[in-house]
Predicted model as a PDB file, atoms N, CA, C, CB and O in Angstrom, pLDDT in the B-factor column:
MODEL        1                                                                  
ATOM      1  N   MET A   1       7.015  12.990  11.814  1.00 50.00           N  
ATOM      2  CA  MET A   1       6.871  10.847  11.242  1.00 50.00           C  
ATOM      3  C   MET A   1       7.789  11.085  10.125  1.00 50.00           C  
ATOM      4  CB  MET A   1       4.818   9.902  10.395  1.00 50.00           C  
ATOM      5  O   MET A   1       7.828  12.012   9.316  1.00 50.00           O  
ATOM      6  N   THR A   2       8.775   9.674  10.308  1.00 52.00           N  
ATOM      7  CA  THR A   2       9.897   9.113   9.414  1.00 52.00           C  
ATOM      8  C   THR A   2       8.803   8.344   8.587  1.00 52.00           C  
ATOM      9  CB  THR A   2      11.257   8.101  10.213  1.00 52.00           C  
ATOM     10  O   THR A   2       7.703   7.927   8.947  1.00 52.00           O  
ATOM     11  N   GLN A   3       9.507   8.277   7.240  1.00 51.00           N  
ATOM     12  CA  GLN A   3       9.023   7.474   6.062  1.00 51.00           C  
ATOM     13  C   GLN A   3       9.412   6.038   6.129  1.00 51.00           C  
ATOM     14  CB  GLN A   3       9.554   8.042   4.769  1.00 51.00           C  
ATOM     15  O   GLN A   3      10.515   5.616   6.475  1.00 51.00           O  
ATOM     16  N   PRO A   4       8.348   5.312   5.749  1.00 48.00           N  
ATOM     17  CA  PRO A   4       8.682   3.657   6.063  1.00 48.00           C  
ATOM     18  C   PRO A   4      10.041   3.190   5.139  1.00 48.00           C  
ATOM     19  CB  PRO A   4       7.160   2.542   5.521  1.00 48.00           C  
ATOM     20  O   PRO A   4      10.441   4.072   4.380  1.00 48.00           O  
ATOM     21  N   LEU A   5      10.517   2.376   5.125  1.00 49.00           N  
ATOM     22  CA  LEU A   5      11.709   1.602   4.775  1.00 49.00           C  
ATOM     23  C   LEU A   5      10.977   0.239   3.992  1.00 49.00           C  
ATOM     24  CB  LEU A   5      12.706   1.206   6.277  1.00 49.00           C  
ATOM     25  O   LEU A   5      10.344  -0.628   4.594  1.00 49.00           O  
ATOM     26  N   VAL A   6      11.254   0.272   2.317  1.00 43.00           N  
ATOM     27  CA  VAL A   6      11.079  -0.748   1.941  1.00 43.00           C  
ATOM     28  C   VAL A   6      12.514  -1.970   2.350  1.00 43.00           C  
ATOM     29  CB  VAL A   6      10.714  -0.395   0.529  1.00 43.00           C  
ATOM     30  O   VAL A   6      13.653  -1.798   1.917  1.00 43.00           O  
ATOM     31  N   THR A   7      12.235  -2.773   2.961  1.00 44.00           N  
ATOM     32  CA  THR A   7      13.725  -3.735   2.811  1.00 44.00           C  
ATOM     33  C   THR A   7      13.332  -5.032   1.908  1.00 44.00           C  
ATOM     34  CB  THR A   7      14.390  -4.399   4.561  1.00 44.00           C  
ATOM     35  O   THR A   7      14.197  -5.896   1.764  1.00 44.00           O  
ATOM     36  N   ALA A   8      12.251  -5.174   1.387  1.00 48.00           N  
ATOM     37  CA  ALA A   8      12.314  -5.957   0.525  1.00 48.00           C  
ATOM     38  C   ALA A   8      11.190  -5.711  -0.807  1.00 48.00           C  
ATOM     39  CB  ALA A   8      12.227  -7.148   1.259  1.00 48.00           C  
ATOM     40  O   ALA A   8      10.106  -5.231  -0.477  1.00 48.00           O  
ATOM     41  N   ASP A   9      11.345  -5.935  -1.886  1.00 73.00           N  
ATOM     42  CA  ASP A   9      10.347  -6.023  -2.649  1.00 73.00           C  
ATOM     43  C   ASP A   9       8.901  -6.534  -2.728  1.00 73.00           C  
ATOM     44  CB  ASP A   9      10.785  -6.395  -3.263  1.00 73.00           C  
ATOM     45  O   ASP A   9       9.019  -7.242  -3.728  1.00 73.00           O  
ATOM     46  N   VAL A  10       7.805  -6.641  -2.411  1.00 80.00           N  
ATOM     47  CA  VAL A  10       7.149  -7.579  -2.360  1.00 80.00           C  
ATOM     48  C   VAL A  10       6.443  -8.171  -3.431  1.00 80.00           C  
ATOM     49  CB  VAL A  10       6.554  -7.360  -1.592  1.00 80.00           C  
ATOM     50  O   VAL A  10       5.866  -7.550  -4.324  1.00 80.00           O  
ATOM     51  N   ASP A  11       6.528  -9.663  -3.278  1.00 81.00           N  
ATOM     52  CA  ASP A  11       6.211 -10.600  -4.212  1.00 81.00           C  
ATOM     53  C   ASP A  11       5.119 -10.079  -5.393  1.00 81.00           C  
ATOM     54  CB  ASP A  11       5.693 -11.790  -3.411  1.00 81.00           C  
ATOM     55  O   ASP A  11       4.010  -9.619  -5.120  1.00 81.00           O  
ATOM     56  N   PRO A  12       5.437 -10.178  -6.209  1.00 82.00           N  
ATOM     57  CA  PRO A  12       4.819  -9.618  -7.747  1.00 82.00           C  
ATOM     58  C   PRO A  12       3.186 -10.319  -8.024  1.00 82.00           C  
ATOM     59  CB  PRO A  12       6.070 -10.284  -9.256  1.00 82.00           C  
ATOM     60  O   PRO A  12       2.264  -9.756  -8.614  1.00 82.00           O  
ATOM     61  N   ARG A  13       3.164 -11.776  -7.373  1.00 88.00           N  
ATOM     62  CA  ARG A  13       2.271 -12.362  -7.455  1.00 88.00           C  
ATOM     63  C   ARG A  13       1.285 -12.331  -6.269  1.00 88.00           C  
ATOM     64  CB  ARG A  13       2.701 -13.376  -7.791  1.00 88.00           C  
ATOM     65  O   ARG A  13       0.229 -12.962  -6.299  1.00 88.00           O  
ATOM     66  N   LEU A  14       1.841 -11.240  -4.765  1.00 87.00           N  
ATOM     67  CA  LEU A  14       0.914 -10.960  -4.259  1.00 87.00           C  
ATOM     68  C   LEU A  14       0.073  -9.824  -4.304  1.00 87.00           C  
ATOM     69  CB  LEU A  14       1.184 -11.142  -3.470  1.00 87.00           C  
ATOM     70  O   LEU A  14      -1.095  -9.665  -3.951  1.00 87.00           O  
ATOM     71  N   LEU A  15       1.335  -8.676  -5.073  1.00 86.00           N  
ATOM     72  CA  LEU A  15       0.521  -7.691  -5.627  1.00 86.00           C  
ATOM     73  C   LEU A  15      -0.404  -8.269  -6.677  1.00 86.00           C  
ATOM     74  CB  LEU A  15       1.347  -6.620  -6.179  1.00 86.00           C  
ATOM     75  O   LEU A  15      -1.342  -7.487  -6.832  1.00 86.00           O  
ATOM     76  N   GLU A  16      -0.514  -9.401  -7.508  1.00 89.00           N  
ATOM     77  CA  GLU A  16      -1.776  -9.671  -8.294  1.00 89.00           C  
ATOM     78  C   GLU A  16      -2.862  -9.942  -7.319  1.00 89.00           C  
ATOM     79  CB  GLU A  16      -1.628 -10.892  -9.297  1.00 89.00           C  
ATOM     80  O   GLU A  16      -3.688  -9.078  -7.613  1.00 89.00           O  
ATOM     81  N   ILE A  17      -3.330 -10.594  -6.382  1.00 94.00           N  
ATOM     82  CA  ILE A  17      -4.167 -10.843  -5.862  1.00 94.00           C  
ATOM     83  C   ILE A  17      -4.684  -9.864  -4.686  1.00 94.00           C  
ATOM     84  CB  ILE A  17      -3.895 -11.931  -5.650  1.00 94.00           C  
ATOM     85  O   ILE A  17      -5.817  -9.999  -4.224  1.00 94.00           O  
ATOM     86  N   LEU A  18      -3.760  -8.835  -4.210  1.00 95.00           N  
ATOM     87  CA  LEU A  18      -4.183  -8.186  -3.354  1.00 95.00           C  
ATOM     88  C   LEU A  18      -5.004  -6.800  -3.721  1.00 95.00           C  
ATOM     89  CB  LEU A  18      -3.149  -8.067  -2.637  1.00 95.00           C  
ATOM     90  O   LEU A  18      -4.554  -6.020  -4.561  1.00 95.00           O  
ATOM     91  N   VAL A  19      -6.622  -6.484  -2.809  1.00 97.00           N  
ATOM     92  CA  VAL A  19      -6.979  -5.489  -3.849  1.00 97.00           C  
ATOM     93  C   VAL A  19      -7.049  -4.643  -2.077  1.00 97.00           C  
ATOM     94  CB  VAL A  19      -8.684  -5.792  -5.261  1.00 97.00           C  
ATOM     95  O   VAL A  19      -6.690  -5.132  -1.005  1.00 97.00           O  
ATOM     96  N   CYS A  20      -7.619  -3.320  -2.340  1.00 97.00           N  
ATOM     97  CA  CYS A  20      -8.031  -2.516  -1.666  1.00 97.00           C  
ATOM     98  C   CYS A  20      -9.263  -2.608  -0.564  1.00 97.00           C  
ATOM     99  CB  CYS A  20      -8.152  -1.791  -2.480  1.00 97.00           C  
ATOM    100  O   CYS A  20     -10.399  -2.189  -0.789  1.00 97.00           O  
ATOM    101  N   PRO A  21      -8.772  -3.321   0.846  1.00 97.00           N  
ATOM    102  CA  PRO A  21      -9.808  -3.752   1.869  1.00 97.00           C  
ATOM    103  C   PRO A  21     -11.119  -2.560   1.515  1.00 97.00           C  
ATOM    104  CB  PRO A  21      -9.065  -3.646   3.690  1.00 97.00           C  
ATOM    105  O   PRO A  21     -12.251  -3.012   1.689  1.00 97.00           O  
ATOM    106  N   VAL A  22     -11.053  -1.523   1.177  1.00 97.00           N  
ATOM    107  CA  VAL A  22     -12.160  -0.481   1.220  1.00 97.00           C  
ATOM    108  C   VAL A  22     -13.221  -0.921  -0.323  1.00 97.00           C  
ATOM    109  CB  VAL A  22     -11.289   1.369   1.151  1.00 97.00           C  
ATOM    110  O   VAL A  22     -14.320  -1.431  -0.541  1.00 97.00           O  
ATOM    111  N   THR A  23     -12.297  -0.460  -0.958  1.00 97.00           N  
ATOM    112  CA  THR A  23     -13.055  -0.630  -2.579  1.00 97.00           C  
ATOM    113  C   THR A  23     -13.228  -2.070  -3.236  1.00 97.00           C  
ATOM    114  CB  THR A  23     -12.097   0.181  -3.764  1.00 97.00           C  
ATOM    115  O   THR A  23     -14.114  -2.516  -3.965  1.00 97.00           O  
ATOM    116  N   HIS A  24     -12.136  -2.606  -2.751  1.00 97.00           N  
ATOM    117  CA  HIS A  24     -11.764  -4.370  -3.347  1.00 97.00           C  
ATOM    118  C   HIS A  24     -11.293  -4.246  -4.844  1.00 97.00           C  
ATOM    119  CB  HIS A  24     -13.390  -5.601  -3.388  1.00 97.00           C  
ATOM    120  O   HIS A  24     -11.337  -5.086  -5.743  1.00 97.00           O  
ATOM    121  N   GLY A  25     -10.742  -2.714  -4.846  1.00 96.00           N  
ATOM    122  CA  GLY A  25     -10.353  -2.262  -6.427  1.00 96.00           C  
ATOM    123  C   GLY A  25      -9.188  -2.739  -6.279  1.00 96.00           C  
ATOM    124  O   GLY A  25      -8.857  -3.390  -5.288  1.00 96.00           O  
ATOM    125  N   PRO A  26      -8.245  -2.403  -7.491  1.00 95.00           N  
ATOM    126  CA  PRO A  26      -6.733  -2.809  -7.920  1.00 95.00           C  
ATOM    127  C   PRO A  26      -5.677  -1.438  -6.503  1.00 95.00           C  
ATOM    128  CB  PRO A  26      -6.452  -2.269 -10.388  1.00 95.00           C  
ATOM    129  O   PRO A  26      -6.078  -0.435  -5.913  1.00 95.00           O  
ATOM    130  N   LEU A  27      -4.444  -2.085  -6.513  1.00 95.00           N  
ATOM    131  CA  LEU A  27      -3.743  -1.525  -5.809  1.00 95.00           C  
ATOM    132  C   LEU A  27      -2.348  -1.193  -6.732  1.00 95.00           C  
ATOM    133  CB  LEU A  27      -3.662  -2.338  -4.591  1.00 95.00           C  
ATOM    134  O   LEU A  27      -2.137  -2.108  -7.528  1.00 95.00           O  
ATOM    135  N   GLU A  28      -1.346  -0.088  -6.807  1.00 94.00           N  
ATOM    136  CA  GLU A  28      -0.293   0.531  -7.549  1.00 94.00           C  
ATOM    137  C   GLU A  28       1.011   0.223  -6.287  1.00 94.00           C  
ATOM    138  CB  GLU A  28      -0.721   2.386  -7.994  1.00 94.00           C  
ATOM    139  O   GLU A  28       0.898   0.710  -5.163  1.00 94.00           O  
ATOM    140  N   LEU A  29       1.829  -0.366  -6.557  1.00 93.00           N  
ATOM    141  CA  LEU A  29       3.078  -0.156  -5.568  1.00 93.00           C  
ATOM    142  C   LEU A  29       3.938   1.213  -5.864  1.00 93.00           C  
ATOM    143  CB  LEU A  29       4.148  -1.488  -5.739  1.00 93.00           C  
ATOM    144  O   LEU A  29       4.499   1.441  -6.936  1.00 93.00           O  
ATOM    145  N   ASP A  30       3.941   1.950  -4.897  1.00 93.00           N  
ATOM    146  CA  ASP A  30       4.842   2.956  -4.848  1.00 93.00           C  
ATOM    147  C   ASP A  30       6.230   2.741  -3.872  1.00 93.00           C  
ATOM    148  CB  ASP A  30       4.026   4.116  -4.423  1.00 93.00           C  
ATOM    149  O   ASP A  30       6.292   3.003  -2.671  1.00 93.00           O  
ATOM    150  N   ARG A  31       7.360   2.172  -4.753  1.00 90.00           N  
ATOM    151  CA  ARG A  31       8.402   1.134  -4.035  1.00 90.00           C  
ATOM    152  C   ARG A  31       9.094   3.036  -3.388  1.00 90.00           C  
ATOM    153  CB  ARG A  31       9.807  -0.381  -5.551  1.00 90.00           C  
ATOM    154  O   ARG A  31       9.619   2.843  -2.291  1.00 90.00           O  
ATOM    155  N   ALA A  32       9.159   4.112  -3.661  1.00 90.00           N  
ATOM    156  CA  ALA A  32      10.163   5.073  -3.471  1.00 90.00           C  
ATOM    157  C   ALA A  32       9.171   5.757  -1.920  1.00 90.00           C  
ATOM    158  CB  ALA A  32      10.476   6.266  -5.157  1.00 90.00           C  
ATOM    159  O   ALA A  32       9.768   6.587  -1.235  1.00 90.00           O  
ATOM    160  N   ALA A  33       8.119   5.458  -1.609  1.00 93.00           N  
ATOM    161  CA  ALA A  33       7.468   5.752  -0.409  1.00 93.00           C  
ATOM    162  C   ALA A  33       6.960   4.510   0.728  1.00 93.00           C  
ATOM    163  CB  ALA A  33       6.310   6.514  -0.899  1.00 93.00           C  
ATOM    164  O   ALA A  33       6.603   4.653   1.898  1.00 93.00           O  
ATOM    165  N   GLY A  34       7.053   3.504   0.065  1.00 93.00           N  
ATOM    166  CA  GLY A  34       6.973   2.092   0.498  1.00 93.00           C  
ATOM    167  C   GLY A  34       5.610   2.080   0.881  1.00 93.00           C  
ATOM    168  O   GLY A  34       5.305   2.020   2.072  1.00 93.00           O  
ATOM    169  N   GLU A  35       4.703   2.134  -0.082  1.00 95.00           N  
ATOM    170  CA  GLU A  35       3.147   2.221   0.309  1.00 95.00           C  
ATOM    171  C   GLU A  35       2.857   1.419  -0.973  1.00 95.00           C  
ATOM    172  CB  GLU A  35       2.303   3.932   0.484  1.00 95.00           C  
ATOM    173  O   GLU A  35       3.738   1.116  -1.778  1.00 95.00           O  
ATOM    174  N   LEU A  36       1.446   1.071  -1.116  1.00 96.00           N  
ATOM    175  CA  LEU A  36       0.641   0.657  -1.719  1.00 96.00           C  
ATOM    176  C   LEU A  36      -0.434   1.557  -1.507  1.00 96.00           C  
ATOM    177  CB  LEU A  36       0.499  -0.543  -1.495  1.00 96.00           C  
ATOM    178  O   LEU A  36      -0.958   1.916  -0.452  1.00 96.00           O  
ATOM    179  N   ILE A  37      -0.859   2.095  -3.578  1.00 97.00           N  
ATOM    180  CA  ILE A  37      -1.856   3.347  -3.241  1.00 97.00           C  
ATOM    181  C   ILE A  37      -3.519   2.672  -4.060  1.00 97.00           C  
ATOM    182  CB  ILE A  37      -1.059   5.225  -4.213  1.00 97.00           C  
ATOM    183  O   ILE A  37      -3.530   2.193  -5.194  1.00 97.00           O  
ATOM    184  N   SER A  38      -4.342   2.755  -3.473  1.00 98.00           N  
ATOM    185  CA  SER A  38      -5.501   2.903  -4.055  1.00 98.00           C  
ATOM    186  C   SER A  38      -6.309   3.989  -3.968  1.00 98.00           C  
ATOM    187  CB  SER A  38      -6.099   2.066  -3.770  1.00 98.00           C  
ATOM    188  O   SER A  38      -6.770   4.598  -3.002  1.00 98.00           O  
ATOM    189  N   ARG A  39      -6.421   4.156  -5.384  1.00 97.00           N  
ATOM    190  CA  ARG A  39      -6.946   5.617  -6.275  1.00 97.00           C  
ATOM    191  C   ARG A  39      -8.461   5.488  -5.857  1.00 97.00           C  
ATOM    192  CB  ARG A  39      -6.713   5.602  -8.335  1.00 97.00           C  
ATOM    193  O   ARG A  39      -9.320   6.341  -5.633  1.00 97.00           O  
ATOM    194  N   ASN A  40      -8.470   4.634  -5.844  1.00 97.00           N  
ATOM    195  CA  ASN A  40     -10.245   5.084  -5.661  1.00 97.00           C  
ATOM    196  C   ASN A  40     -10.829   5.165  -4.131  1.00 97.00           C  
ATOM    197  CB  ASN A  40     -11.330   3.776  -6.454  1.00 97.00           C  
ATOM    198  O   ASN A  40     -11.672   5.997  -3.796  1.00 97.00           O  
ATOM    199  N   ALA A  41     -10.292   4.235  -3.291  1.00 97.00           N  
ATOM    200  CA  ALA A  41     -10.460   5.236  -2.102  1.00 97.00           C  
ATOM    201  C   ALA A  41      -9.454   5.753  -1.565  1.00 97.00           C  
ATOM    202  CB  ALA A  41     -11.053   4.776  -1.080  1.00 97.00           C  
ATOM    203  O   ALA A  41      -9.127   5.429  -0.424  1.00 97.00           O  
ATOM    204  N   ARG A  42      -8.766   6.662  -2.287  1.00 98.00           N  
ATOM    205  CA  ARG A  42      -7.953   7.756  -2.024  1.00 98.00           C  
ATOM    206  C   ARG A  42      -6.943   7.568  -0.777  1.00 98.00           C  
ATOM    207  CB  ARG A  42      -8.860   8.914  -1.816  1.00 98.00           C  
ATOM    208  O   ARG A  42      -6.456   8.466  -0.090  1.00 98.00           O  
ATOM    209  N   LEU A  43      -6.710   5.872  -0.633  1.00 98.00           N  
ATOM    210  CA  LEU A  43      -5.768   5.840   0.572  1.00 98.00           C  
ATOM    211  C   LEU A  43      -4.204   5.263   0.168  1.00 98.00           C  
ATOM    212  CB  LEU A  43      -6.492   4.814   1.762  1.00 98.00           C  
ATOM    213  O   LEU A  43      -4.006   4.860  -0.978  1.00 98.00           O  
ATOM    214  N   ALA A  44      -2.959   5.249   1.329  1.00 98.00           N  
ATOM    215  CA  ALA A  44      -2.214   4.290   0.714  1.00 98.00           C  
ATOM    216  C   ALA A  44      -1.703   3.678   2.016  1.00 98.00           C  
ATOM    217  CB  ALA A  44      -1.120   4.823  -0.358  1.00 98.00           C  
ATOM    218  O   ALA A  44      -1.377   4.293   3.031  1.00 98.00           O  
ATOM    219  N   TYR A  45      -1.690   2.292   1.798  1.00 97.00           N  
ATOM    220  CA  TYR A  45      -1.317   1.312   2.574  1.00 97.00           C  
ATOM    221  C   TYR A  45       0.349   1.510   3.089  1.00 97.00           C  
ATOM    222  CB  TYR A  45      -1.622   0.007   1.742  1.00 97.00           C  
ATOM    223  O   TYR A  45       1.238   1.482   2.238  1.00 97.00           O  
ATOM    224  N   PRO A  46       0.584   1.656   4.157  1.00 96.00           N  
ATOM    225  CA  PRO A  46       2.080   0.983   4.257  1.00 96.00           C  
ATOM    226  C   PRO A  46       3.091  -0.185   4.202  1.00 96.00           C  
ATOM    227  CB  PRO A  46       2.293   1.125   4.964  1.00 96.00           C  
ATOM    228  O   PRO A  46       2.656  -1.298   4.497  1.00 96.00           O  
ATOM    229  N   ILE A  47       4.439  -0.052   3.846  1.00 94.00           N  
ATOM    230  CA  ILE A  47       4.632  -1.695   3.747  1.00 94.00           C  
ATOM    231  C   ILE A  47       5.653  -1.780   4.517  1.00 94.00           C  
ATOM    232  CB  ILE A  47       4.931  -2.438   2.305  1.00 94.00           C  
ATOM    233  O   ILE A  47       6.696  -1.296   4.077  1.00 94.00           O  
ATOM    234  N   ARG A  48       5.664  -2.130   5.277  1.00 91.00           N  
ATOM    235  CA  ARG A  48       6.575  -2.985   6.835  1.00 91.00           C  
ATOM    236  C   ARG A  48       7.342  -4.102   6.639  1.00 91.00           C  
ATOM    237  CB  ARG A  48       5.566  -3.667   8.037  1.00 91.00           C  
ATOM    238  O   ARG A  48       7.011  -5.277   6.797  1.00 91.00           O  
ATOM    239  N   ASP A  49       8.253  -3.711   6.331  1.00 85.00           N  
ATOM    240  CA  ASP A  49       9.270  -5.006   6.679  1.00 85.00           C  
ATOM    241  C   ASP A  49       9.113  -6.285   5.378  1.00 85.00           C  
ATOM    242  CB  ASP A  49       8.691  -5.790   8.457  1.00 85.00           C  
ATOM    243  O   ASP A  49       9.321  -7.498   5.430  1.00 85.00           O  
ATOM    244  N   GLY A  50       8.537  -5.157   3.951  1.00 85.00           N  
ATOM    245  CA  GLY A  50       8.376  -6.019   3.064  1.00 85.00           C  
ATOM    246  C   GLY A  50       6.836  -6.566   2.928  1.00 85.00           C  
ATOM    247  O   GLY A  50       6.422  -7.142   1.922  1.00 85.00           O  
ATOM    248  N   VAL A  51       6.189  -6.345   3.894  1.00 89.00           N  
ATOM    249  CA  VAL A  51       4.548  -6.758   4.335  1.00 89.00           C  
ATOM    250  C   VAL A  51       3.682  -5.763   4.294  1.00 89.00           C  
ATOM    251  CB  VAL A  51       4.331  -7.269   5.768  1.00 89.00           C  
ATOM    252  O   VAL A  51       3.645  -5.054   5.300  1.00 89.00           O  
ATOM    253  N   PRO A  52       2.999  -5.516   3.452  1.00 93.00           N  
ATOM    254  CA  PRO A  52       1.972  -4.721   2.983  1.00 93.00           C  
ATOM    255  C   PRO A  52       0.804  -4.778   4.392  1.00 93.00           C  
ATOM    256  CB  PRO A  52       1.384  -5.401   1.381  1.00 93.00           C  
ATOM    257  O   PRO A  52       0.128  -5.783   4.613  1.00 93.00           O  
ATOM    258  N   VAL A  53       0.732  -3.465   5.284  1.00 96.00           N  
ATOM    259  CA  VAL A  53      -0.349  -3.408   6.249  1.00 96.00           C  
ATOM    260  C   VAL A  53      -1.750  -2.922   5.728  1.00 96.00           C  
ATOM    261  CB  VAL A  53       0.085  -2.522   7.338  1.00 96.00           C  
ATOM    262  O   VAL A  53      -1.999  -1.722   5.614  1.00 96.00           O  
ATOM    263  N   MET A  54      -2.680  -3.940   5.407  1.00 97.00           N  
ATOM    264  CA  MET A  54      -4.104  -4.158   4.162  1.00 97.00           C  
ATOM    265  C   MET A  54      -4.700  -3.152   5.566  1.00 97.00           C  
ATOM    266  CB  MET A  54      -5.143  -6.423   3.606  1.00 97.00           C  
ATOM    267  O   MET A  54      -5.876  -3.015   5.229  1.00 97.00           O  
ATOM    268  N   LEU A  55      -4.581  -2.527   6.674  1.00 97.00           N  
ATOM    269  CA  LEU A  55      -5.668  -2.136   7.700  1.00 97.00           C  
ATOM    270  C   LEU A  55      -5.989  -0.657   7.290  1.00 97.00           C  
ATOM    271  CB  LEU A  55      -5.135  -2.261   9.368  1.00 97.00           C  
ATOM    272  O   LEU A  55      -5.161   0.244   7.427  1.00 97.00           O  
ATOM    273  N   PRO A  56      -7.251  -0.466   6.775  1.00 97.00           N  
ATOM    274  CA  PRO A  56      -7.860   1.234   6.521  1.00 97.00           C  
ATOM    275  C   PRO A  56      -7.367   1.950   7.689  1.00 97.00           C  
ATOM    276  CB  PRO A  56      -9.735   1.471   6.488  1.00 97.00           C  
ATOM    277  O   PRO A  56      -7.076   3.105   7.380  1.00 97.00           O  
ATOM    278  N   GLU A  57      -7.138   1.650   9.095  1.00 97.00           N  
ATOM    279  CA  GLU A  57      -6.575   2.896   9.828  1.00 97.00           C  
ATOM    280  C   GLU A  57      -5.435   3.341   9.974  1.00 97.00           C  
ATOM    281  CB  GLU A  57      -6.786   2.925  10.847  1.00 97.00           C  
ATOM    282  O   GLU A  57      -5.131   4.453  10.406  1.00 97.00           O  
ATOM    283  N   GLU A  58      -4.559   2.273   9.529  1.00 97.00           N  
ATOM    284  CA  GLU A  58      -3.207   2.511   9.005  1.00 97.00           C  
ATOM    285  C   GLU A  58      -3.230   3.159   8.009  1.00 97.00           C  
ATOM    286  CB  GLU A  58      -2.486   1.503   8.731  1.00 97.00           C  
ATOM    287  O   GLU A  58      -2.678   4.258   7.949  1.00 97.00           O  
ATOM    288  N   ALA A  59      -3.675   2.788   7.322  1.00 98.00           N  
ATOM    289  CA  ALA A  59      -3.646   3.707   5.833  1.00 98.00           C  
ATOM    290  C   ALA A  59      -3.158   5.213   6.030  1.00 98.00           C  
ATOM    291  CB  ALA A  59      -5.307   3.842   5.117  1.00 98.00           C  
ATOM    292  O   ALA A  59      -3.018   5.817   7.094  1.00 98.00           O  
ATOM    293  N   ARG A  60      -2.974   5.582   4.961  1.00 97.00           N  
ATOM    294  CA  ARG A  60      -2.225   7.368   5.185  1.00 97.00           C  
ATOM    295  C   ARG A  60      -3.510   7.792   3.846  1.00 97.00           C  
ATOM    296  CB  ARG A  60       0.344   7.736   4.513  1.00 97.00           C  
ATOM    297  O   ARG A  60      -3.624   7.341   2.706  1.00 97.00           O  
ATOM    298  N   VAL A  61      -4.506   9.049   4.753  1.00 98.00           N  
ATOM    299  CA  VAL A  61      -5.310   9.711   3.422  1.00 98.00           C  
ATOM    300  C   VAL A  61      -4.372  10.434   2.147  1.00 98.00           C  
ATOM    301  CB  VAL A  61      -6.342  11.020   4.055  1.00 98.00           C  
ATOM    302  O   VAL A  61      -3.461  11.249   2.289  1.00 98.00           O  
ATOM    303  N   LEU A  62      -4.913   9.854   0.861  1.00 97.00           N  
ATOM    304  CA  LEU A  62      -4.034  10.774  -0.623  1.00 97.00           C  
ATOM    305  C   LEU A  62      -4.510  12.254  -0.332  1.00 97.00           C  
ATOM    306  CB  LEU A  62      -4.713  10.235  -2.637  1.00 97.00           C  
ATOM    307  O   LEU A  62      -5.657  12.474   0.055  1.00 97.00           O  
ATOM    308  N   GLU A  63      -3.849  12.972  -0.476  1.00 92.00           N  
ATOM    309  CA  GLU A  63      -3.964  14.608  -1.092  1.00 92.00           C  
ATOM    310  C   GLU A  63      -4.442  14.699  -2.391  1.00 92.00           C  
ATOM    311  CB  GLU A  63      -2.566  15.403  -1.189  1.00 92.00           C  
ATOM    312  O   GLU A  63      -3.925  13.869  -3.139  1.00 92.00           O  
ATOM    313  N   ASP A  64      -5.225  15.403  -2.886  1.00 74.00           N  
ATOM    314  CA  ASP A  64      -5.453  16.565  -4.304  1.00 74.00           C  
ATOM    315  C   ASP A  64      -3.926  16.284  -5.116  1.00 74.00           C  
ATOM    316  CB  ASP A  64      -5.627  18.745  -3.675  1.00 74.00           C  
ATOM    317  O   ASP A  64      -3.659  16.888  -6.155  1.00 74.00           O  
TER     318      ASP A  64                                                      
ENDMDL                                                                          
END                                                                             
């Protein structure tokens, strides 16, 4: 499986209002992996073509 490429940064204003759809908690941007991380849900949501994909079924489960 190839890693997603972040072709554009996510708008910082968008990051301020986005929350995890599972926990409704905060998200962290991981630019290197091209993901938004929800520590509480232990999920990483992909960013595709600069657009966060906020679907739990598309998220990667974080390992310990």
